[in-house]
Phi, psi and omega in degrees: 000149181272139177258133177233116176271130181254124179260153173246008176075022180270137182300329181292338181303311180286318183300315181275328182092052177220165175246150176300323176208159175228132175243127172231118184062234181259010181258131176238122177249125181251127183290171176307121187248123183260164183278069184246151176267179182299333180259022179068012177283152177281127178271137177055058178306135177077004187237102182299316179301309180297320179293321179296317178302317180296316178302317182290327174299315179297314180301317178300313179301315184292318178299317179295321177298329179275358177096011179245195175209171184303328180297343179277349184290127180250342181208140169232148175233119182252115182258124184239143174289330181225105183298339177297343181264015185299327181294327176294317178292321180296323178300311179295318179301317180297328178295331178266326193236012184300329178266333182281317175054061175290164169300138187218138178232136172253133179223146174263137177236162183282338180174174179234174179304319178252125184293344177279344178287132178255347185207148167224149181227136171251154177212151174233141181223152174232118184252154177263001180270000000 
């Protein structure tokens, strides 16, 4: 099977040695995705809902770049700095996935690489394309 590494053009990808997503066959794995803009700025500082939406926008773009679509997502993992804010993240997640309904896990973590990030999201997809 062919391996396709998907980049999002972030400098840390090469520095750390990771890809935004990897596709092998019909499986697409998307790495922890943070609420960052094209210029590495934090999107929606202090706003879990806004940050979650940004993470999901990036995930959608990356899945499409890998040849899939949101309907192919089978699992999401939502990592939060404060689990008490899970409903804000869930609201944004529901806007993207209420009909698709992938397996989903919410977890609290002690922190992220950037202290302004309140959420990171991972996703796995299986495509028929």
